[in-house]
N, C-alpha and C positions, 0 to 999 in steps of 0.2 A: 276579123271584123275591122272595117275601115270606115271611119266617119259614121258609124251606126249602121252600116250596110254589111250584110253577110249573105253570100250567094253560093249555094252548094248544088251539086248535081242531083237530079231526081233519082230516087231509088226504084229499081226494077220491081214490078209487082210479083207477089206470090200467087201464081195462077192456081195452084193446087189448093192453097188455103182459102182463096176467094171462092172457089167452086164449092168447097166443103161448107162454108158458112152461109152461102147464098140461100135465101128462103127461110132461114130460121128467124123466129120472132125475137126482137131485142129483149123482151121481158124474160123469155126463156133463157137466153144466153146470160142475162144478168143474174138470174136465179142460180144457174149452175156454176157461176164464178164467184159465189159468196155474197151476192146482192149488194155489192159495193162498187160496181162498175157502171159507168154511164155518165153522159154529160147532163148536168143539171141546168135548168133554166133555158134550154134551147128547144124550140118547137117547130114543127113543119109549118111553112107558110102556105103550102098547098091546101086546097079545100078537099081535093080527092085523096083517097088512100095513096100512100107513097111507100116505096121500098127501094133500097140500093145497097150494093155491096161491092166495094172496090178498093183501089190502091190510094193511100193518102199522099197527096202533094200538099205540103204544109207551108203556110205563110205567116209571118209575124209582122204586124204593122203598128205604127204609131196611131194613137187614137185620132179618128177623123180623117185618116190619110190612106189612100188605096193604090199608091204608085206601085208597090211591090206585088199587089194582086194582078195588076196589068202585066207585069213581067211573068208572073206565074202562068198566066193564060198562054204565053208563048210556048211553054214546055209541056202543057197538058197533052196526054195521049189517051186513046180509047181505054175505058175502064178505070180512069182516075176519078178520085173524089177530091175536090178542092176544099182544103181545110184552112180556115183563116182565124187567127187569134188576134182580135182587136181589143182584148182585155175587157170585153163586155160593154164597151162604150156605146151608147145609143145616141150620141149628139149629132151624128151624121151617118147617112147610108153609105156603105162601102161597096155595095154590089147591087146591080139592077139589071134591067132588061138587056142592054147592050152587052155587058160583060157576060151575063148568063148565056146570051146567044153565041158569043165567041166560044165559051166553054163547051156548049153543046155541039158546036160545029167541029170541035177538036175530038169529040167522042167522050168527053167527061160525062160521068153518070149522075153527079149530084154536087151540091156545095153545102158545106157546114160553116156557118159564119157566127163567130162569137162576138157579135156586134149587130148593127142594124143593116137592113136591106130596104129597097124600095121597088116600085113597079110590081107589086104583089100579083096583080092579075096576069101579068106576062108569064110568071112561073107556072101558074095553073094552065094557061093556054098552051104553053110549050110542053107541058107534062114533064117538067124538069124539077126533080125533088130538091128542096132546099130547107135546111134547118137553120134557124136564126134566133138571136136573142130578142130581136124586136124589129120594128118598122119605123122609118123616118123619111119624110120626103126631101129633107135637106141633103144636098150633094156633098161629096168629100173634097179634100185637098189632094194634090198629086205631087208631093215633094219628097216623101220619104221622111226618115229612114225606114229600114225594115230588113227582114231576113227571109230567105227562101230555102225550103227544104232543111229546116232545123226542127228540133223538138218544140212543140207548142202545147199550151194548155187551153182547152176548150170546155167551158162549163165545169171546171174543176177536174177534168180528165186529161191526162197526159197522152198526147198522140205524137208518135215519131214518124218521120217520113218513111214510107214503105209499110206502115201498119195497115191492117185491114179494117176499113170502116164499114160498119153495118148499121143501116138506119131504116126505120119504118115509122108508122104513124104515132108510135109511143115514144120515140126518141132515137138516140144515137149511142152506139158503143164502139170501141176500137180495141184491137188486139195485135200483138206482134205475130208475124207469120209462124214463128216457132210454136205458138200456143194454139194455133187455129185448128189443127186436126183433132186434138184432144178435146177442145171446147165443142167442136162440131159433133163429136161422138157423144159427149155428155148431153148436148142440146137435143139431139135426136132421140135419145133415151127419155129425156124429160118430156118431149112432145108426145111420145107414145104413152107415157104415164098419164098425162093430162087428157089425152083422147080417151083413155080407158075410164078415167074418172067421169068425164062428160057422158060417156055411154052409160055408166052406172046410174047417173042422175036420170037419164031418159028412161031406163028400164026399171027404175024403182029399187035398185040394189045398192044405192049409195050408202056408204058406211062412214059415219063421222065420230066413231068411238074414240078416235085419237084425241078429241077434245077432253074427254073424261080422264084419259091417261095423263095429259099435261096438267090438268087441274089437280089431280091427285098428287102429282110430283111436286106441285107448288104448295101442297098442304091444305088444299080446299076440300 
């Protein structure tokens, strides 16, 4: 790191891992990984349902400054998800319609901003998924410092460059490519279980006796 700047090469995506996790609900994936995974306090800015699964390109910026995000736009490739750690600062928007348009033109799938964005309507019109901490019309500074393709923290969740980012209308989760296939396997099993439960509710065979078992265990 020199004068507060650190720039590293982007990490190649895990095509197999991304394919395995694509389409799984974030809530299901959170459940099968101990219910402690997921970014807190970030919400989709889009009004329509959103979903994305891709390769993390990470950026760490100083509060209120988006210089390094502009640099990150240069290296984005199809299938990438731009992940920005602005430490949750909401004093200035770091990402808006122009930057989103550049990201989309590069083939990026989505953006995850641990800070503020603006031009909310443009994200909906472009059908570009974006999860952010908040919204602010005030624009950013462009002086740095910051870092590109380094580990970042977004909503309390650690994301490394090259991690697989999965997002939908409920939120965002991220995993290393090494974990992806096993998590996908567990997730698909959980989806099947929940579908069976929903079917039992519809046909009147739903069984909630597990509640009694838990209460008995608790001494009730």
